[in-house]
HTML snippet that shows the backbone in 3Dmol.js (N, CA, C, O; Angstrom):
<script src="https://3Dmol.org/build/3Dmol-min.js"></script>
<div id="view" style="width:600px;height:400px;position:relative"></div>
<script>
const pdb = `
ATOM      1  N   ASP A   1     109.858  87.311 103.377  1.00  0.00           N
ATOM      2  CA  ASP A   1     110.064  87.845 104.613  1.00  0.00           C
ATOM      3  C   ASP A   1     110.225  89.508 104.526  1.00  0.00           C
ATOM      4  O   ASP A   1     110.094  90.202 103.518  1.00  0.00           O
ATOM      5  N   ASP A   2     110.473  89.837 105.565  1.00  0.00           N
ATOM      6  CA  ASP A   2     110.188  91.412 105.748  1.00  0.00           C
ATOM      7  C   ASP A   2     111.427  91.925 104.924  1.00  0.00           C
ATOM      8  O   ASP A   2     111.540  93.151 104.917  1.00  0.00           O
ATOM      9  N   ARG A   3     112.282  91.282 104.298  1.00  0.00           N
ATOM     10  CA  ARG A   3     113.167  92.192 103.506  1.00  0.00           C
ATOM     11  C   ARG A   3     113.230  91.435 102.061  1.00  0.00           C
ATOM     12  O   ARG A   3     114.308  91.186 101.521  1.00  0.00           O
ATOM     13  N   GLY A   4     111.895  91.075 101.454  1.00  0.00           N
ATOM     14  CA  GLY A   4     111.556  90.923 100.233  1.00  0.00           C
ATOM     15  C   GLY A   4     112.201  89.817  99.685  1.00  0.00           C
ATOM     16  O   GLY A   4     112.521  89.809  98.497  1.00  0.00           O
ATOM     17  N   ARG A   5     112.468  88.698 100.577  1.00  0.00           N
ATOM     18  CA  ARG A   5     113.326  87.521 100.137  1.00  0.00           C
ATOM     19  C   ARG A   5     112.441  86.319 100.611  1.00  0.00           C
ATOM     20  O   ARG A   5     111.921  86.389 101.725  1.00  0.00           O
ATOM     21  N   ALA A   6     112.240  85.206  99.810  1.00  0.00           N
ATOM     22  CA  ALA A   6     111.576  83.726 100.083  1.00  0.00           C
ATOM     23  C   ALA A   6     111.548  83.554 101.339  1.00  0.00           C
ATOM     24  O   ALA A   6     112.640  83.509 101.905  1.00  0.00           O
ATOM     25  N   PHE A   7     110.378  83.416 102.107  1.00  0.00           N
ATOM     26  CA  PHE A   7     110.997  82.372 103.646  1.00  0.00           C
ATOM     27  C   PHE A   7     111.562  81.194 103.485  1.00  0.00           C
ATOM     28  O   PHE A   7     111.077  80.358 102.723  1.00  0.00           O
ATOM     29  N   ARG A   8     112.696  80.975 104.210  1.00  0.00           N
ATOM     30  CA  ARG A   8     113.185  79.855 104.079  1.00  0.00           C
ATOM     31  C   ARG A   8     112.318  78.549 104.329  1.00  0.00           C
ATOM     32  O   ARG A   8     112.788  77.490 103.915  1.00  0.00           O
ATOM     33  N   LEU A   9     111.320  78.540 104.852  1.00  0.00           N
ATOM     34  CA  LEU A   9     110.558  77.079 104.863  1.00  0.00           C
ATOM     35  C   LEU A   9     109.351  77.350 103.869  1.00  0.00           C
ATOM     36  O   LEU A   9     108.333  76.673 104.003  1.00  0.00           O
ATOM     37  N   ALA A  10     109.430  78.334 102.858  1.00  0.00           N
ATOM     38  CA  ALA A  10     108.411  78.517 102.042  1.00  0.00           C
ATOM     39  C   ALA A  10     108.293  77.287 101.046  1.00  0.00           C
ATOM     40  O   ALA A  10     109.373  76.696 101.018  1.00  0.00           O
ATOM     41  N   ASN A  11     107.393  76.731 100.261  1.00  0.00           N
ATOM     42  CA  ASN A  11     107.120  75.802  99.414  1.00  0.00           C
ATOM     43  C   ASN A  11     107.828  76.490  98.276  1.00  0.00           C
ATOM     44  O   ASN A  11     107.819  77.713  98.139  1.00  0.00           O
ATOM     45  N   ARG A  12     108.587  75.453  97.272  1.00  0.00           N
ATOM     46  CA  ARG A  12     109.045  75.679  96.105  1.00  0.00           C
ATOM     47  C   ARG A  12     108.854  74.857  95.048  1.00  0.00           C
ATOM     48  O   ARG A  12     109.022  73.695  95.418  1.00  0.00           O
ATOM     49  N   GLY A  13     108.511  74.948  93.622  1.00  0.00           N
ATOM     50  CA  GLY A  13     108.253  74.344  92.638  1.00  0.00           C
ATOM     51  C   GLY A  13     107.381  74.752  91.756  1.00  0.00           C
ATOM     52  O   GLY A  13     106.853  75.860  91.853  1.00  0.00           O
ATOM     53  N   GLU A  14     107.039  73.661  90.493  1.00  0.00           N
ATOM     54  CA  GLU A  14     106.310  74.268  89.678  1.00  0.00           C
ATOM     55  C   GLU A  14     104.809  74.751  90.088  1.00  0.00           C
ATOM     56  O   GLU A  14     104.100  75.571  89.504  1.00  0.00           O
ATOM     57  N   TYR A  15     104.596  74.166  91.004  1.00  0.00           N
ATOM     58  CA  TYR A  15     102.917  74.451  91.488  1.00  0.00           C
ATOM     59  C   TYR A  15     102.812  75.852  92.400  1.00  0.00           C
ATOM     60  O   TYR A  15     101.793  76.166  93.015  1.00  0.00           O
ATOM     61  N   VAL A  16     104.100  76.671  92.375  1.00  0.00           N
ATOM     62  CA  VAL A  16     104.187  77.855  93.291  1.00  0.00           C
ATOM     63  C   VAL A  16     103.357  78.818  92.050  1.00  0.00           C
ATOM     64  O   VAL A  16     103.712  78.867  90.872  1.00  0.00           O
ATOM     65  N   ASP A  17     102.321  79.459  92.577  1.00  0.00           N
ATOM     66  CA  ASP A  17     101.698  80.364  91.792  1.00  0.00           C
ATOM     67  C   ASP A  17     102.182  82.003  91.685  1.00  0.00           C
ATOM     68  O   ASP A  17     102.624  82.570  90.686  1.00  0.00           O
ATOM     69  N   ILE A  18     101.964  82.542  92.975  1.00  0.00           N
ATOM     70  CA  ILE A  18     102.254  83.715  93.491  1.00  0.00           C
ATOM     71  C   ILE A  18     102.729  83.994  94.795  1.00  0.00           C
ATOM     72  O   ILE A  18     102.325  83.175  95.620  1.00  0.00           O
ATOM     73  N   ALA A  19     103.508  84.948  95.277  1.00  0.00           N
ATOM     74  CA  ALA A  19     104.208  84.940  96.654  1.00  0.00           C
ATOM     75  C   ALA A  19     103.289  85.930  97.380  1.00  0.00           C
ATOM     76  O   ALA A  19     102.681  86.871  96.870  1.00  0.00           O
ATOM     77  N   ALA A  20     103.298  85.605  98.465  1.00  0.00           N
ATOM     78  CA  ALA A  20     102.339  86.790  99.431  1.00  0.00           C
ATOM     79  C   ALA A  20     102.985  86.697 101.055  1.00  0.00           C
ATOM     80  O   ALA A  20     103.599  85.693 101.413  1.00  0.00           O
ATOM     81  N   PRO A  21     102.750  87.927 102.016  1.00  0.00           N
ATOM     82  CA  PRO A  21     103.177  87.944 103.284  1.00  0.00           C
ATOM     83  C   PRO A  21     103.138  86.749 103.943  1.00  0.00           C
ATOM     84  O   PRO A  21     102.125  86.138 103.604  1.00  0.00           O
ATOM     85  N   GLY A  22     103.750  86.191 104.680  1.00  0.00           N
ATOM     86  CA  GLY A  22     103.750  84.858 105.506  1.00  0.00           C
ATOM     87  C   GLY A  22     104.993  84.832 106.626  1.00  0.00           C
ATOM     88  O   GLY A  22     105.394  83.865 107.273  1.00  0.00           O
ATOM     89  N   VAL A  23     105.394  85.997 106.637  1.00  0.00           N
ATOM     90  CA  VAL A  23     106.256  86.141 107.509  1.00  0.00           C
ATOM     91  C   VAL A  23     106.000  87.210 108.913  1.00  0.00           C
ATOM     92  O   VAL A  23     105.648  88.371 108.704  1.00  0.00           O
ATOM     93  N   ASN A  24     106.176  86.787 110.098  1.00  0.00           N
ATOM     94  CA  ASN A  24     105.574  87.652 111.152  1.00  0.00           C
ATOM     95  C   ASN A  24     104.604  87.974 110.973  1.00  0.00           C
ATOM     96  O   ASN A  24     104.568  89.201 111.069  1.00  0.00           O
ATOM     97  N   ILE A  25     103.381  87.434 110.668  1.00  0.00           N
ATOM     98  CA  ILE A  25     101.799  87.702 110.762  1.00  0.00           C
ATOM     99  C   ILE A  25     101.474  87.943 112.214  1.00  0.00           C
ATOM    100  O   ILE A  25     101.749  87.210 113.165  1.00  0.00           O
ATOM    101  N   ARG A  26     100.776  89.216 112.218  1.00  0.00           N
ATOM    102  CA  ARG A  26     100.361  89.163 113.567  1.00  0.00           C
ATOM    103  C   ARG A  26      98.892  88.713 113.482  1.00  0.00           C
ATOM    104  O   ARG A  26      98.178  88.788 112.483  1.00  0.00           O
ATOM    105  N   HIS A  27      98.512  88.168 114.861  1.00  0.00           N
ATOM    106  CA  HIS A  27      97.114  87.356 114.545  1.00  0.00           C
ATOM    107  C   HIS A  27      96.717  87.015 116.149  1.00  0.00           C
ATOM    108  O   HIS A  27      97.426  87.155 117.145  1.00  0.00           O
ATOM    109  N   ALA A  28      95.566  86.604 116.064  1.00  0.00           N
ATOM    110  CA  ALA A  28      94.734  86.524 117.289  1.00  0.00           C
ATOM    111  C   ALA A  28      95.622  85.334 117.971  1.00  0.00           C
ATOM    112  O   ALA A  28      96.316  84.649 117.221  1.00  0.00           O
ATOM    113  N   ARG A  29      95.618  85.051 119.487  1.00  0.00           N
ATOM    114  CA  ARG A  29      96.137  84.067 120.218  1.00  0.00           C
ATOM    115  C   ARG A  29      94.911  83.473 120.957  1.00  0.00           C
ATOM    116  O   ARG A  29      93.964  84.077 121.460  1.00  0.00           O
ATOM    117  N   ALA A  30      95.194  81.961 120.893  1.00  0.00           N
ATOM    118  CA  ALA A  30      94.113  81.180 121.413  1.00  0.00           C
ATOM    119  C   ALA A  30      94.635  81.850 122.894  1.00  0.00           C
ATOM    120  O   ALA A  30      95.792  82.107 123.227  1.00  0.00           O
ATOM    121  N   GLY A  31      93.249  82.059 123.740  1.00  0.00           N
ATOM    122  CA  GLY A  31      93.239  82.525 125.190  1.00  0.00           C
ATOM    123  C   GLY A  31      93.683  84.013 125.247  1.00  0.00           C
ATOM    124  O   GLY A  31      94.096  84.488 126.306  1.00  0.00           O
ATOM    125  N   GLY A  32      93.592  84.811 124.011  1.00  0.00           N
ATOM    126  CA  GLY A  32      93.300  86.160 124.245  1.00  0.00           C
ATOM    127  C   GLY A  32      94.651  86.717 123.711  1.00  0.00           C
ATOM    128  O   GLY A  32      95.570  85.929 123.489  1.00  0.00           O
ATOM    129  N   GLY A  33      94.793  87.993 123.507  1.00  0.00           N
ATOM    130  CA  GLY A  33      96.102  88.741 123.103  1.00  0.00           C
ATOM    131  C   GLY A  33      96.146  88.440 121.389  1.00  0.00           C
ATOM    132  O   GLY A  33      95.160  88.237 120.681  1.00  0.00           O
ATOM    133  N   PHE A  34      97.568  88.476 120.955  1.00  0.00           N
ATOM    134  CA  PHE A  34      97.926  88.574 119.631  1.00  0.00           C
ATOM    135  C   PHE A  34      99.523  88.032 119.830  1.00  0.00           C
ATOM    136  O   PHE A  34     100.181  88.234 120.851  1.00  0.00           O
ATOM    137  N   ILE A  35     100.032  87.249 118.547  1.00  0.00           N
ATOM    138  CA  ILE A  35     100.989  86.736 118.535  1.00  0.00           C
ATOM    139  C   ILE A  35     101.766  86.910 116.948  1.00  0.00           C
ATOM    140  O   ILE A  35     101.090  87.154 115.948  1.00  0.00           O
ATOM    141  N   ALA A  36     102.739  86.803 116.917  1.00  0.00           N
ATOM    142  CA  ALA A  36     103.153  86.745 115.442  1.00  0.00           C
ATOM    143  C   ALA A  36     103.621  85.544 114.774  1.00  0.00           C
ATOM    144  O   ALA A  36     104.541  84.982 115.368  1.00  0.00           O
ATOM    145  N   SER A  37     103.309  85.112 113.911  1.00  0.00           N
ATOM    146  CA  SER A  37     103.850  83.277 113.637  1.00  0.00           C
ATOM    147  C   SER A  37     104.064  83.774 111.909  1.00  0.00           C
ATOM    148  O   SER A  37     103.641  84.732 111.263  1.00  0.00           O
ATOM    149  N   SER A  38     104.868  82.684 111.601  1.00  0.00           N
ATOM    150  CA  SER A  38     105.030  82.736 110.010  1.00  0.00           C
ATOM    151  C   SER A  38     105.010  81.412 109.561  1.00  0.00           C
ATOM    152  O   SER A  38     105.132  80.465 110.338  1.00  0.00           O
ATOM    153  N   GLY A  39     104.794  81.228 107.768  1.00  0.00           N
ATOM    154  CA  GLY A  39     104.313  80.158 107.473  1.00  0.00           C
ATOM    155  C   GLY A  39     103.446  80.383 106.374  1.00  0.00           C
ATOM    156  O   GLY A  39     102.724  81.374 106.261  1.00  0.00           O
ATOM    157  N   THR A  40     103.522  79.536 105.644  1.00  0.00           N
ATOM    158  CA  THR A  40     102.775  79.709 103.966  1.00  0.00           C
ATOM    159  C   THR A  40     101.338  79.741 104.265  1.00  0.00           C
ATOM    160  O   THR A  40     100.519  80.200 103.469  1.00  0.00           O
ATOM    161  N   SER A  41     101.004  79.207 105.522  1.00  0.00           N
ATOM    162  CA  SER A  41      99.395  79.158 105.932  1.00  0.00           C
ATOM    163  C   SER A  41      98.995  80.485 106.238  1.00  0.00           C
ATOM    164  O   SER A  41      97.812  80.823 106.213  1.00  0.00           O
ATOM    165  N   TYR A  42      99.939  81.262 106.529  1.00  0.00           N
ATOM    166  CA  TYR A  42      99.767  82.597 106.826  1.00  0.00           C
ATOM    167  C   TYR A  42      99.539  83.633 105.545  1.00  0.00           C
ATOM    168  O   TYR A  42      98.868  84.663 105.621  1.00  0.00           O
ATOM    169  N   ALA A  43     100.144  83.218 104.493  1.00  0.00           N
ATOM    170  CA  ALA A  43      99.865  83.816 103.268  1.00  0.00           C
ATOM    171  C   ALA A  43      98.592  83.591 102.372  1.00  0.00           C
ATOM    172  O   ALA A  43      98.192  84.329 101.471  1.00  0.00           O
ATOM    173  N   VAL A  44      98.023  82.368 102.833  1.00  0.00           N
ATOM    174  CA  VAL A  44      96.976  82.279 102.117  1.00  0.00           C
ATOM    175  C   VAL A  44      95.652  82.856 101.929  1.00  0.00           C
ATOM    176  O   VAL A  44      94.903  82.778 100.955  1.00  0.00           O
ATOM    177  N   PRO A  45      95.467  83.612 103.353  1.00  0.00           N
ATOM    178  CA  PRO A  45      94.548  84.645 103.372  1.00  0.00           C
ATOM    179  C   PRO A  45      94.826  86.030 102.437  1.00  0.00           C
ATOM    180  O   PRO A  45      93.943  86.855 102.200  1.00  0.00           O
ATOM    181  N   PHE A  46      95.781  86.098 102.103  1.00  0.00           N
ATOM    182  CA  PHE A  46      95.847  87.460 101.547  1.00  0.00           C
ATOM    183  C   PHE A  46      95.738  86.981 100.124  1.00  0.00           C
ATOM    184  O   PHE A  46      95.211  87.820  99.394  1.00  0.00           O
ATOM    185  N   VAL A  47      96.019  86.091  99.652  1.00  0.00           N
ATOM    186  CA  VAL A  47      95.662  85.569  98.232  1.00  0.00           C
ATOM    187  C   VAL A  47      94.387  85.510  98.258  1.00  0.00           C
ATOM    188  O   VAL A  47      93.924  86.148  97.312  1.00  0.00           O
ATOM    189  N   THR A  48      93.311  84.866  99.140  1.00  0.00           N
ATOM    190  CA  THR A  48      92.198  84.736  98.907  1.00  0.00           C
ATOM    191  C   THR A  48      91.496  85.861  99.038  1.00  0.00           C
ATOM    192  O   THR A  48      90.476  85.967  98.357  1.00  0.00           O
ATOM    193  N   VAL A  49      91.828  86.797  99.814  1.00  0.00           N
ATOM    194  CA  VAL A  49      91.145  88.043  99.731  1.00  0.00           C
ATOM    195  C   VAL A  49      91.239  88.801  98.099  1.00  0.00           C
ATOM    196  O   VAL A  49      90.380  89.111  97.274  1.00  0.00           O
ATOM    197  N   ALA A  50      92.560  88.892  98.134  1.00  0.00           N
ATOM    198  CA  ALA A  50      92.661  89.626  96.421  1.00  0.00           C
ATOM    199  C   ALA A  50      91.877  88.589  95.657  1.00  0.00           C
ATOM    200  O   ALA A  50      90.934  89.154  95.102  1.00  0.00           O
ATOM    201  N   ALA A  51      91.894  87.371  95.423  1.00  0.00           N
ATOM    202  CA  ALA A  51      91.104  86.621  94.944  1.00  0.00           C
ATOM    203  C   ALA A  51      89.462  87.071  94.664  1.00  0.00           C
ATOM    204  O   ALA A  51      88.845  87.394  93.649  1.00  0.00           O
ATOM    205  N   ALA A  52      89.122  86.928  95.994  1.00  0.00           N
ATOM    206  CA  ALA A  52      87.316  87.031  95.958  1.00  0.00           C
ATOM    207  C   ALA A  52      86.952  88.843  95.602  1.00  0.00           C
ATOM    208  O   ALA A  52      85.816  89.197  95.285  1.00  0.00           O
ATOM    209  N   ARG A  53      87.961  89.690  95.711  1.00  0.00           N
ATOM    210  CA  ARG A  53      87.659  90.863  95.167  1.00  0.00           C
ATOM    211  C   ARG A  53      87.808  90.988  93.783  1.00  0.00           C
ATOM    212  O   ARG A  53      87.135  91.760  93.101  1.00  0.00           O
ATOM    213  N   LEU A  54      88.745  90.186  93.322  1.00  0.00           N
ATOM    214  CA  LEU A  54      88.831  90.310  91.909  1.00  0.00           C
ATOM    215  C   LEU A  54      87.584  89.749  91.091  1.00  0.00           C
ATOM    216  O   LEU A  54      87.092  90.304  90.109  1.00  0.00           O
ATOM    217  N   MET A  55      87.190  88.646  91.621  1.00  0.00           N
ATOM    218  CA  MET A  55      86.208  88.058  91.345  1.00  0.00           C
ATOM    219  C   MET A  55      84.618  88.942  91.417  1.00  0.00           C
ATOM    220  O   MET A  55      83.733  88.833  90.568  1.00  0.00           O
ATOM    221  N   GLN A  56      84.573  89.599  92.357  1.00  0.00           N
ATOM    222  CA  GLN A  56      83.421  90.773  92.134  1.00  0.00           C
ATOM    223  C   GLN A  56      83.127  91.385  90.948  1.00  0.00           C
ATOM    224  O   GLN A  56      81.985  91.648  90.572  1.00  0.00           O
ATOM    225  N   SER A  57      84.406  91.678  90.193  1.00  0.00           N
ATOM    226  CA  SER A  57      84.395  92.371  88.669  1.00  0.00           C
ATOM    227  C   SER A  57      84.329  91.369  87.437  1.00  0.00           C
ATOM    228  O   SER A  57      84.028  91.579  86.262  1.00  0.00           O
ATOM    229  N   THR A  58      84.684  90.292  88.050  1.00  0.00           N
ATOM    230  CA  THR A  58      84.499  89.375  86.647  1.00  0.00           C
ATOM    231  C   THR A  58      83.770  88.106  87.637  1.00  0.00           C
ATOM    232  O   THR A  58      83.660  88.090  88.863  1.00  0.00           O
ATOM    233  N   SER A  59      83.351  87.130  86.682  1.00  0.00           N
ATOM    234  CA  SER A  59      82.653  86.215  87.172  1.00  0.00           C
ATOM    235  C   SER A  59      83.539  84.850  86.378  1.00  0.00           C
ATOM    236  O   SER A  59      83.172  83.761  86.819  1.00  0.00           O
ATOM    237  N   GLU A  60      84.316  84.794  85.605  1.00  0.00           N
ATOM    238  CA  GLU A  60      85.520  83.996  85.243  1.00  0.00           C
ATOM    239  C   GLU A  60      86.494  83.869  86.193  1.00  0.00           C
ATOM    240  O   GLU A  60      87.128  84.818  86.655  1.00  0.00           O
ATOM    241  N   PRO A  61      86.660  82.476  86.562  1.00  0.00           N
ATOM    242  CA  PRO A  61      87.958  82.308  87.388  1.00  0.00           C
ATOM    243  C   PRO A  61      89.329  82.658  86.620  1.00  0.00           C
ATOM    244  O   PRO A  61      90.330  83.133  87.157  1.00  0.00           O
ATOM    245  N   THR A  62      89.178  82.328  85.246  1.00  0.00           N
ATOM    246  CA  THR A  62      90.438  82.196  84.320  1.00  0.00           C
ATOM    247  C   THR A  62      90.630  84.023  84.299  1.00  0.00           C
ATOM    248  O   THR A  62      91.725  84.362  84.748  1.00  0.00           O
ATOM    249  N   ALA A  63      90.054  84.772  84.009  1.00  0.00           N
ATOM    250  CA  ALA A  63      90.079  86.070  83.991  1.00  0.00           C
ATOM    251  C   ALA A  63      90.755  86.869  85.450  1.00  0.00           C
ATOM    252  O   ALA A  63      91.590  87.772  85.399  1.00  0.00           O
ATOM    253  N   MET A  64      90.289  86.408  86.460  1.00  0.00           N
ATOM    254  CA  MET A  64      90.820  86.538  87.756  1.00  0.00           C
ATOM    255  C   MET A  64      91.984  86.337  88.159  1.00  0.00           C
ATOM    256  O   MET A  64      92.699  87.141  88.758  1.00  0.00           O
ATOM    257  N   LEU A  65      92.306  84.925  87.756  1.00  0.00           N
ATOM    258  CA  LEU A  65      93.798  84.678  87.825  1.00  0.00           C
ATOM    259  C   LEU A  65      94.358  85.500  86.763  1.00  0.00           C
ATOM    260  O   LEU A  65      95.157  86.265  87.304  1.00  0.00           O
ATOM    261  N   ASP A  66      94.324  85.681  85.663  1.00  0.00           N
ATOM    262  CA  ASP A  66      95.066  86.566  85.038  1.00  0.00           C
ATOM    263  C   ASP A  66      95.480  88.063  85.596  1.00  0.00           C
ATOM    264  O   ASP A  66      96.587  88.601  85.625  1.00  0.00           O
ATOM    265  N   ARG A  67      94.478  88.434  85.932  1.00  0.00           N
ATOM    266  CA  ARG A  67      94.545  89.879  86.727  1.00  0.00           C
ATOM    267  C   ARG A  67      95.344  89.733  87.763  1.00  0.00           C
ATOM    268  O   ARG A  67      96.227  90.550  88.027  1.00  0.00           O
ATOM    269  N   LEU A  68      95.109  88.676  88.449  1.00  0.00           N
ATOM    270  CA  LEU A  68      96.196  88.157  89.922  1.00  0.00           C
ATOM    271  C   LEU A  68      97.655  88.036  89.342  1.00  0.00           C
ATOM    272  O   LEU A  68      98.588  88.494  90.002  1.00  0.00           O
ATOM    273  N   TYR A  69      97.833  87.553  88.369  1.00  0.00           N
ATOM    274  CA  TYR A  69      99.185  87.210  87.831  1.00  0.00           C
ATOM    275  C   TYR A  69      99.550  88.437  87.284  1.00  0.00           C
ATOM    276  O   TYR A  69     100.547  88.929  87.812  1.00  0.00           O
ATOM    277  N   THR A  70      98.958  89.184  86.236  1.00  0.00           N
ATOM    278  CA  THR A  70      99.752  89.939  85.726  1.00  0.00           C
ATOM    279  C   THR A  70      99.736  91.106  86.426  1.00  0.00           C
ATOM    280  O   THR A  70     100.250  92.092  85.897  1.00  0.00           O
ATOM    281  N   SER A  71      99.169  91.211  87.687  1.00  0.00           N
ATOM    282  CA  SER A  71      99.810  92.773  88.374  1.00  0.00           C
ATOM    283  C   SER A  71     100.659  92.491  89.488  1.00  0.00           C
ATOM    284  O   SER A  71     100.989  93.344  90.312  1.00  0.00           O
ATOM    285  N   ALA A  72     101.165  90.781  89.524  1.00  0.00           N
ATOM    286  CA  ALA A  72     102.330  90.825  90.269  1.00  0.00           C
ATOM    287  C   ALA A  72     103.403  91.700  90.162  1.00  0.00           C
ATOM    288  O   ALA A  72     103.794  92.331  89.180  1.00  0.00           O
ATOM    289  N   LEU A  73     103.932  91.646  91.569  1.00  0.00           N
ATOM    290  CA  LEU A  73     105.775  92.440  90.930  1.00  0.00           C
ATOM    291  C   LEU A  73     106.742  91.256  90.796  1.00  0.00           C
ATOM    292  O   LEU A  73     106.935  90.569  91.799  1.00  0.00           O
ATOM    293  N   ASP A  74     107.324  90.977  89.728  1.00  0.00           N
ATOM    294  CA  ASP A  74     107.993  90.039  89.344  1.00  0.00           C
ATOM    295  C   ASP A  74     109.512  90.348  90.243  1.00  0.00           C
ATOM    296  O   ASP A  74     110.320  91.275  90.180  1.00  0.00           O
ATOM    297  N   ILE A  75     109.457  89.253  90.980  1.00  0.00           N
ATOM    298  CA  ILE A  75     110.991  89.744  92.039  1.00  0.00           C
ATOM    299  C   ILE A  75     111.821  88.705  91.787  1.00  0.00           C
ATOM    300  O   ILE A  75     112.969  88.853  92.207  1.00  0.00           O
ATOM    301  N   GLY A  76     111.545  87.590  91.163  1.00  0.00           N
ATOM    302  CA  GLY A  76     112.408  86.530  91.107  1.00  0.00           C
ATOM    303  C   GLY A  76     113.403  86.458  89.845  1.00  0.00           C
ATOM    304  O   GLY A  76     113.995  87.475  89.483  1.00  0.00           O
ATOM    305  N   ALA A  77     113.535  85.489  89.326  1.00  0.00           N
ATOM    306  CA  ALA A  77     114.133  85.354  88.153  1.00  0.00           C
ATOM    307  C   ALA A  77     112.951  85.899  86.935  1.00  0.00           C
ATOM    308  O   ALA A  77     111.791  85.663  87.273  1.00  0.00           O
ATOM    309  N   PRO A  78     113.063  86.372  86.007  1.00  0.00           N
ATOM    310  CA  PRO A  78     112.509  86.976  85.002  1.00  0.00           C
ATOM    311  C   PRO A  78     110.919  85.823  84.405  1.00  0.00           C
ATOM    312  O   PRO A  78     111.179  84.699  83.975  1.00  0.00           O
ATOM    313  N   GLY A  79     109.761  86.190  84.455  1.00  0.00           N
ATOM    314  CA  GLY A  79     108.934  85.387  84.601  1.00  0.00           C
ATOM    315  C   GLY A  79     108.421  84.592  85.699  1.00  0.00           C
ATOM    316  O   GLY A  79     108.730  84.773  86.876  1.00  0.00           O
ATOM    317  N   ARG A  80     107.355  83.402  85.124  1.00  0.00           N
ATOM    318  CA  ARG A  80     107.284  82.661  86.330  1.00  0.00           C
ATOM    319  C   ARG A  80     108.455  82.102  86.388  1.00  0.00           C
ATOM    320  O   ARG A  80     109.244  81.830  85.483  1.00  0.00           O
ATOM    321  N   ASP A  81     108.549  81.864  88.131  1.00  0.00           N
ATOM    322  CA  ASP A  81     109.777  80.807  88.626  1.00  0.00           C
ATOM    323  C   ASP A  81     109.346  80.102  89.461  1.00  0.00           C
ATOM    324  O   ASP A  81     108.122  80.079  89.593  1.00  0.00           O
ATOM    325  N   GLN A  82     110.201  79.250  90.349  1.00  0.00           N
ATOM    326  CA  GLN A  82     109.677  78.161  91.140  1.00  0.00           C
ATOM    327  C   GLN A  82     109.951  78.615  92.556  1.00  0.00           C
ATOM    328  O   GLN A  82     109.687  77.794  93.434  1.00  0.00           O
ATOM    329  N   ILE A  83     110.470  79.868  92.948  1.00  0.00           N
ATOM    330  CA  ILE A  83     110.277  80.292  94.123  1.00  0.00           C
ATOM    331  C   ILE A  83     109.134  81.438  94.689  1.00  0.00           C
ATOM    332  O   ILE A  83     108.563  81.585  95.770  1.00  0.00           O
ATOM    333  N   TYR A  84     109.107  82.170  93.386  1.00  0.00           N
ATOM    334  CA  TYR A  84     107.936  83.397  93.419  1.00  0.00           C
ATOM    335  C   TYR A  84     106.893  83.250  92.704  1.00  0.00           C
ATOM    336  O   TYR A  84     105.962  84.050  92.801  1.00  0.00           O
ATOM    337  N   GLY A  85     106.859  82.202  91.857  1.00  0.00           N
ATOM    338  CA  GLY A  85     105.380  82.059  90.738  1.00  0.00           C
ATOM    339  C   GLY A  85     105.645  83.164  90.096  1.00  0.00           C
ATOM    340  O   GLY A  85     106.782  83.466  89.734  1.00  0.00           O
ATOM    341  N   TYR A  86     104.516  83.933  89.877  1.00  0.00           N
ATOM    342  CA  TYR A  86     104.291  84.872  88.859  1.00  0.00           C
ATOM    343  C   TYR A  86     104.976  86.404  89.662  1.00  0.00           C
ATOM    344  O   TYR A  86     105.138  87.483  89.093  1.00  0.00           O
ATOM    345  N   GLY A  87     105.246  86.129  90.909  1.00  0.00           N
ATOM    346  CA  GLY A  87     105.750  87.173  91.613  1.00  0.00           C
ATOM    347  C   GLY A  87     105.035  87.472  92.728  1.00  0.00           C
ATOM    348  O   GLY A  87     104.185  86.697  93.167  1.00  0.00           O
ATOM    349  N   GLN A  88     105.358  88.792  93.365  1.00  0.00           N
ATOM    350  CA  GLN A  88     104.713  89.232  94.837  1.00  0.00           C
ATOM    351  C   GLN A  88     103.394  89.847  94.572  1.00  0.00           C
ATOM    352  O   GLN A  88     103.227  90.637  93.643  1.00  0.00           O
ATOM    353  N   LEU A  89     102.377  89.455  95.458  1.00  0.00           N
ATOM    354  CA  LEU A  89     101.209  89.881  95.304  1.00  0.00           C
ATOM    355  C   LEU A  89     101.121  91.171  95.295  1.00  0.00           C
ATOM    356  O   LEU A  89     101.774  91.733  96.174  1.00  0.00           O
ATOM    357  N   ARG A  90     100.405  91.959  94.442  1.00  0.00           N
ATOM    358  CA  ARG A  90     100.138  93.639  94.641  1.00  0.00           C
ATOM    359  C   ARG A  90      98.678  93.548  94.658  1.00  0.00           C
ATOM    360  O   ARG A  90      98.148  93.070  93.655  1.00  0.00           O
ATOM    361  N   PHE A  91      98.023  93.886  95.524  1.00  0.00           N
ATOM    362  CA  PHE A  91      96.603  94.636  95.725  1.00  0.00           C
ATOM    363  C   PHE A  91      96.195  95.393  96.240  1.00  0.00           C
ATOM    364  O   PHE A  91      95.002  95.661  96.102  1.00  0.00           O
TER     365      PHE A  91
END
`;
const viewer = $3Dmol.createViewer("view");
viewer.addModel(pdb, "pdb");
viewer.setStyle({}, {cartoon: {color: "spectrum"}});
viewer.zoomTo();
viewer.render();
</script>
């Protein structure tokens, strides 16, 4: 969230790889204008752009993931955890 904590409705578990912004994300509204929404679906584009940019410098998905994970800011329990994964996306 905007205080650096996990969003109360964010997914948790072994499958969480990385944390990205997903609270109060301003986006286009159907019919015009803008609105702010929250949810894990709003975090996905941030990670997608970071992964795509990293893939420009390497053609190996494993190397891209390694760079993505090692550059993350570890904000939870030390190392990978079930709330933030490897940490907060830094890109």
